[in-house]
N, C-alpha and C positions, 0 to 999 in steps of 0.2 A: 318565476325563475325558476328553471326546472332543478329537479333533487338531481343534480349532474353538481351546480352552483354551491352548491351546502352541503360536501361530501361529509360525512357520517360525523355531525353534529348532534349536539345535545342540547336543544335549541329553550328550554324549558324546566326547570328544576320537577326533582324527584316526588320529596315529601315537605309536609308545609315547613317553618321555621320558626322559633323558636330565639328573640329576640336577644344578643348580648348583650351581657348587665352592664354599665357604666360606669367611667372615672377613676379617681387616681385617691392617693392619702396629701390632705390637704387643705385648707378651708378659704374660701370666696366671700368676700362681704359684697356684693353686688349693688351698687346703683339701682333704688327703687320706688316708687311715690308712697307716700305715707297709706300704708293700708291699701298696696294697689303695686304691685311687683311683676317684673318681666317674668315671662316666661323659659326657660333651659334654651326651646327652637329661636326667641327671638334676642338673645343678645347683638348678630349681625343681622341687617333685615334689608333688603333690598331696595330701589329707592322703585316707585307705582311706575310701573312699567305701560311705556303707553306702545300697543302691540297692533301688529299689521297685519293681517290675512294674506298667507301666502300659496294657501293649498286650499279650493270648496269642493267637496265631492257630496252630490248631493245624486237621489235614486230615483228621478219621476218617469224611468223607461216604466214599457207597458207590461201590461199585468204576463207571468211567465216566456220573460224575454230577459237575455247574458248579460253580459255587462260590457262596456265602452273600454274594448282592448285599448287603446290612445292612452288609455287613464289607469285601466287596471290586468292584472297578469295572473291567470292562471298557473298555480302550483300544483301539479297531478301529481300521480305515481303513489306507488303504496307507505301506507305510512311509516311502515318499519325502518325507511328508509332519515327517516330523520332522528332517529336515534334516542327514541324515547316513552317505546314500546307501547304506541299506539298500534290501536288495527286496525284501523279502515285503510280505507284506499281514497284517494282526493280525485276526482273528476272534474272537468269542465259543465257537463250535462247542468242539464236546465232543471234536474232534477234534484238536484242538488246544492246549486248555486243562481237566484233572481231573482227579479225585483218582482213584487206582487202587482205593480202597480195603486199603490199607497203612498208614496215615497219608501217602501225600504228597499234595503237589500236584504237577502235568507240564504243560509246557509241552514242547509237539512241533514241531518242525518239519519239512512234508510237503510232497514237491513233486509236483504233477499230472504227467499224462502230456504236457502241453504245457510243461510243465518252465515251474509258476508254479507261487511258492512260500508256505507260509503256516505265522504261524507264531501265538504268544497275548502280549498284553501286559496287566499287570494294573496296580494301586491300590488300597491302601487310603482307604475313604471315609474315615476319619477322617485330619481332616490339622493336629493342632494336637501332635504329637512336638518338645517344644522343652526346653530345662535352660533352670529355673526361675535367676532373676539369683543368682549369685554359686554356682551349682547343675552341675548334669553332664547330661547325659542319654547312652543308648546303642541304637542300633539292632542290631538282632542277629537273622541267620535259620543254621540250617541244613541244607543244600541237600548234591548233588551236581549237576554238570557235567557236558556233554553227553558220554558215554562213547565216544568218539571221539578218535580220530588221524590224523597224516597227510591225503594228497589228503583222506582219505575227510570231516574235521573242516574245511576249508577253506571260509571262510566265516561258521563260526558263532562267534555273539556274545551270550555270557546274560549279564547282568547283574545285581546287587540292588544298589536306588540311592535315592538319596530326591529331590526336588526339594523350595523353598523353598516355604511355602506362598501366599507371594503371586504365582506366577503362576493360580491358581485364581482370583481377583480383576483380570487385566490387569495384571501385573508382566512383564517381562522377563527371558530370560534374558541373562546367565548374571547380571545381578545379582543375582538373586532367592537366588542360591547354591545350589545343585547338586551329593551328596556323594555320590560313586562307591564308593560300599561290597566289590563286589567287581566283577571285568569280567575278562576272557580271552578269546582272540579263538583260531581254527583250532584248537581241542584241543592249545594249546601245557603246559596241565597247571600253569597261572603262575596270577598272580592280580595286578590293577593294579586302585591305591589311588587315589583322585582328587578333589580338591578345583577348583570353576570357579566363579570369582564374578570382577564389575570388567565388563567395556564385550569386545562381540569384533568386531572382532579385536583382537587385542595386549595393550596392557589393562596393571595391574596384573599378573593373572594368567596370562597369554600366551596368551589364550584363540585358538584353539579347542582348543588342549590342559589349558588348566586346569594346576593346579601336582601332579603326580604322582610314585606312587612310580617309576615306571617296572615293569618287567616283574621280578615277584619268582616266584620257585620253590613251587608247591605240588606236591610230591609225593601222587600219590595221588589229587587232586582229582578228576581222573578219571571213577577206579573206584570212589569213596567218598562217605562223608557228609562233611564237614569242618565247622564254625561260624566264619563269618566275624562282622566287629561293628565297628564304630567310634563311640567315645565325644566328645563333646564339651563340652570342660570350662569352663564359667567358674569356675571358683576358682581357679585359677590365674594367676599375670600372667607371662608374658603369656596370653591365653587361647588354648587348643592343640585340633585335631584329633587323636585318634589311632586308627589303624587296625591289627586285629588277625587274625592267621590260627590259627586255634586255640589263640587263650586268649594267643598270644605274640607283639607291640606289632612293629610290622615298619616304621611309617613314621607320623610326625607332622611335623603346619604348625600353625608358631604365627602369633599375630592379629599379632605385628613382621615376617612377612614380605610384609605388605600395609598401606595406608595403614586407618586405625582406621576411617573410612567406609564402603570396601570393605568390611573384614572385617563391620562391626555388620549389614549390609544384606542380607551371602549369607550368616551366620553366628548373629545374635543374632537369632534367630526362630524359627518353627515351623515342621515341615517333615512332608510322606509318604513314606509305599515305595512303589515301585516293583520288580516280578517280568518283567522281559522276553527273551524268546529270538531276538534280531534274528538274519540272515540278509546276510550281504554288509554291502557300505558303506565309507566310509575307512579305519578305523581296520582291519578283519581283509584289508586289498584293500592299504596300507602297511606293514603286515609282513610280508606276504606275496610280494609285490610283486607282483603279479596282479589281473586283476579275478578276483571269488571272490561267490557260489559257481558252483564250476570243473563240468561233465560229472564228474567222481569224485567229488564232493560227497554222503553218503549223504546219503537222507533219512529221518526219523522218527527224528533225533537229539533227547531231550530234556533237558531239564534237571528236579530231581526236586529241590522242598525239603518236607523235614520239618516244620519249624518257623518260628516269627518273633513277636519279642518285643520290647519296646522297651521303656527303666527309664528310670528318675530318679534323681537322688540329693542331698543334702546343700546346700538352698539357704543361697543368705544365709553360710557361712562363712569362716572365713580363711582364705587357701592357709595351710601348712606351707612354711616358708623354705629354706635349702638343705639338704637331704639330711644324718644325721648316723648316720648305720650304722655299725657296729662293725665291724674287719677281720676277713675272714673265715677259716676253721680249714682245715685243709687243700691241696696243689696235684696238679692232671692237666699232665701232659705228652703231646702225640696226636702217633702221624706219619702223619701226614695222607696217605695214600694206600698207606701202604709194611706191612708189620711188625714186629714190637718192636724197638725201639734202644735200650737201657735207656739216661738213664730215661723214655726216650718210650715210648708202651705200643702198638699196632697200632690202626689206624684205626679208631674205633669214636664213636660215638655222630650219627652226621653222617645224615645223611636227603638223598639226588638226588646231582647228580654222576657221575664216572666218573675212573678213574685209569691213570697212569702213573707211571713210573718209568729212572730213566736211571746210565749207570756213571760217568759226569765224571764228575771232582772238581768241587770246588766249593770257588772261594775264600771263606774266613770270612775273611780278612784287618783287613777291616772291620766287621766284628763284636761284641759284647761279652757273653761268655758264647753262643757258641755252640752250638748242638745237634749232636747228631753226622753225621758226611757223611753215613749213611746215612739221618736225616730229612729232609735238602735233594735227595738223589737220588732221592726218590719224591714225588708233590703227588696232590689231587687237584683236578679241574680242572669245566669250567662252571658250569651256576647250582644252589645248596647251598647246605645251614644245619650248623649242628653246632647242638647240643641239649648242653651241661655239665649232665649232672645232682649230686646229690652234694655241694654247696656246703655252708656254712654261710646259712642263709637272711636276707639281708639284707645279708650279710655285703659287704665291699668289698674287691678285688682286682686286681691287675696283669692284665692280657691280654698276651702275647707273641704276636705272629704270623708267621712266621718263610717268606720265601720269595727263593726264586731263578727267575730265570728262563732255562729248564731245553730251549726249543724255538725263540725268536725268535732276530733276531740284532741287531738294530734295536729303537730306540724307536718308541713308538704303534702297534705291531702286537699288542700283549695291553694292553687297559685294563677298569680295573673298580671298583666300590665295593665299601665293606665295612663292614658295619650290627652294633653291639652292640646288645640288646636295644632294638632298633626305634631307635639315633641312629646316624647317619653318619656313621664315621671317618676310612673313606678316600674320597674322590672323587674317580675317574676316575684313580685308581694305576697309575702303567707301572713293572712290576718294574725291565724292564734298563734304562727314563732316571730309577730311584731309585740303584739298586748300580752302575749307572755297566758296565753291561755282563751279557755271556749268559756264566751258572755262577758269579756272585756271587753272594753270602747280602746278606740284610737283613733286619732285624726290625724292626714299629711295636709299638709299645709303648704301653697305652690304662691308661684304670680304670674297672672297671664293676663292681659292687653286683647281686649276685646277687637272685634273683627272691622271693615269700612263699615260696617251694615251695623253692629252694636250689639255681633253677638260672640258666647265662648263656645266651644267643643267642647265634650269631655268623653273620652270613646275606653268601652275596657274590653279588654283582651283575655280571653281564654285560654289559661296557656295548662291548667290540670284542671279537672274536673269545671266548675263555674267561677267567672269573675262575678264580684260582689261588690256591692253601695248601699248603703242604711240609708244616711244622710248629703246632701251638696247646700253648700252655701256660699256664694258670691259677693262681695264683701266692695265697696267700694272707698273711696275716704279722701284725704286734702293734698296741698301742694308737696313735689319733690323732696328729701335735704341731697344732703353733699356730699362726698366721701368713699371713701372702699380702699378698701386690700387684699391683695394676696399673699397670702405666707405658705412657704413649700415646710414644711411641720416637718424637725429632726434635721433637715436640710441646708444645704446654703444657696444662694442666687439661682434662677432659674427662671428668667425674666419671661410674663409680667412676673412672677413670685417675686419675693424677697427673702430673705433665710430667716432665717425659725426665729421668730420674734415672740414678746408679749406672754410667754408663757412664766408656770409656776412650778414646778415638778416634773415627773415624768422620766424619761429615758429615753437616750435614741439608737437605731439605726439603720440599716441597710444594706440593700442587696445592688445586685448588676441583673440580675433577669430581667427579659424584656416583658412589659405589665400590657399585655392585651386591653385596647380600645378599640377594637374593629367596629363598636357600634358607641364609638361618643359620638356627641355635636360640642363643636369647641374644648376640644381634651388641653388637657394643662403639659407642660413639657414631659418628656420622659424620666427627668430629673426632679421630681416632684411624686412621682407616681415610687421609685427606687429607693425613697425616703420615709423613715417614720419619728413620730411619737408616742411612746406606748407606757404601761400603766396609771396608776390617779393623778392626773393636771387638769389645771385648767390653765384657758386662753383668756385673757382680761383684752380685746383689741380698744384703742383709746384714738384722740380726734375725731368719731366722727355728732353729725350733726344732733344737739338735745334735743330726744323726744323721738328722731327719725327713725322710718320704717325701710330698713333693709330686708334684702333678701342674704340669705345663708347657703353658704355652697359646703357642704361635708363631703372631701373624696376620702375615699378607701379604697384598699387594696390587702387582701392576705398572702403575707410573706413569708411564712413561715408555718402556718399547720398544713395540714394535706385533708382536713375532713373537716367536717360542721363539727358545730359546739365544741368544739375545743377553746375555740377565744369568744367570751360571752361579755357583751357590758352593755350600759347607760349612756345617755347623755341629754345633758339637760341647757339650756339658753337661758338665761339670766332667774333660773329660779325655777323654770319649766320642764321638765324630762317630755323630750321630745323622742327620745328612743330610747327604748326599754326590749329590756335583754337582746340588745344587735349583735348579731352571729356575720363576720363580712361574708368568711365560706359562702354561707346558705346561699345569705342575697346574691351575692355574683356567680355566685355557679359555679365555683372553685378558685383553685388559686390561681395568686398573677392574672386576676380577672380584677377591674377594676367596677366603680360603683360608687353613685352618690345621692347622696340624701340632701333634700330642700328644701329651706325651714323662713318661713319669716319672723323677722326680729325687731324688737323699738328699743332703740338707743337709749340710754339713764339718761339723766338731765345734766349728766357729766359728759354726757354724749362717750359710754363705751356700750358695749355686746358681754357678753360675758359667758365662756362655754364652757362644759366641763364633763371634764370623762372621767367613768364611775365603774371599776371596776367586777362587773361578776366573777367569770369565771377565766383564768389567763390572767391576760391584761389588756387594759382596755387599748385604743390604736387611734 
């Protein structure tokens, strides 16, 4: 499209994002397979899609030739017209946009002798890519990011993205929707996925940043071809957009994260696809902390695209309800960053990150079934991913993540997120704060379902300093139990949550303030977030399967204090301390922000699970 067709829009985020904290005040016991549990993101699972390819573009022209303009259109003109701060001029010259004779589209950024940059930006002529009602559609490309890093890469901003077709008929950004399938800046070998929607600035989608994944590691993406994909799924409730890197779902946005009108305006319509290689602008400048490109930035960096395709699937079908995968067999225990320490094997199945070790003794007094001492004395840190193979396809597993802070001696110095199979399970996690000090072990436990190929993927994403893991256990087990309950602590029934029950001790309180659930998948009703039980108290939940294994999800939101350190407490499940010196405000990142902590628990021989809340400072809640 011409520049005039997209007047003064800001079409990509300015700065990398930190994901919001999750969920609310309440308790959920979710049915799970014995010793294997569903991940938070799999509580609603789509049917198996049957995909039909509706668009397929390859680049088989002779070396140095331009594009087929019946399929592609050039978007030319100064980058300053796009509203992102980029400084190049987009051209249709075969110096900037061409086929290489080896099956690739090349978009190359060049600097002339006067320091002026040119590059390229192209769009599909076709603009009717959409999910049918009750169905799905996917946009996918295989490409190589510019093979530059360090100072030579400063200012490079490759992107594979899409815009709502309404922009071509007078619609306004960001309301018409923008889905960024791949962005990276400054040769970081990473990927960012983002949905832009609502109004700018601010609004339900936090524009101009949008709702984004933040920086995700993309090892080898500068030096080789990788496949980037997004799926818009209208077959589930709530509807979803899912981002994939090489077939691994690393980020998901659900319709209930915004109001229904915003979602429908941004998502439930047709799109067209765009590729471009920008230079400079708010995003690369914000990440690097300097104005880019610089004099050290190398001319001639290029994004190579081998193929582009669009698929649709399964219109007008009924979504499959809660997942019912069977238990998985086999177990894997990995000493992250270190050698074998039986029964933990030497570090394996990772990509990205670096390793470190210490000789200090690590206290395991607060951990049930701790790993060997050597496991806590080594670690992998940075941005990295573990993809664990050899599991039972669609089997349910318990994932136990072992941590010990071995470098920092204060809270707030190391903060990171953890995703399992694309669902965020730890948000703004601080090892020191959670464990209660340096050289103290802590274990976080979750349920996960292996993929159809028998893998579980665990991604560690830095927020402050470096993400870190010491040990990983993937544990399989037997048949699923029955039962489950959702309790609105301190409040009345708010379906599907029942009124407060099965407690002893404590007091109740409520607020009318809105609790932020912007980053929540499958959120509870707002009324659940607005009531709480506080003090020293215990829940003994009956009616479960004797000796059955369950997922316990504890929902919190700080509704009284406006600073960290004011409310600190411990949580014990069936006699095992699972949260130590827990601070809702610090974990969620503020007041009136929700967060969830998830654990596995085995019901007693009488079919009960007991959850105890013990005050350290002020009142447990």
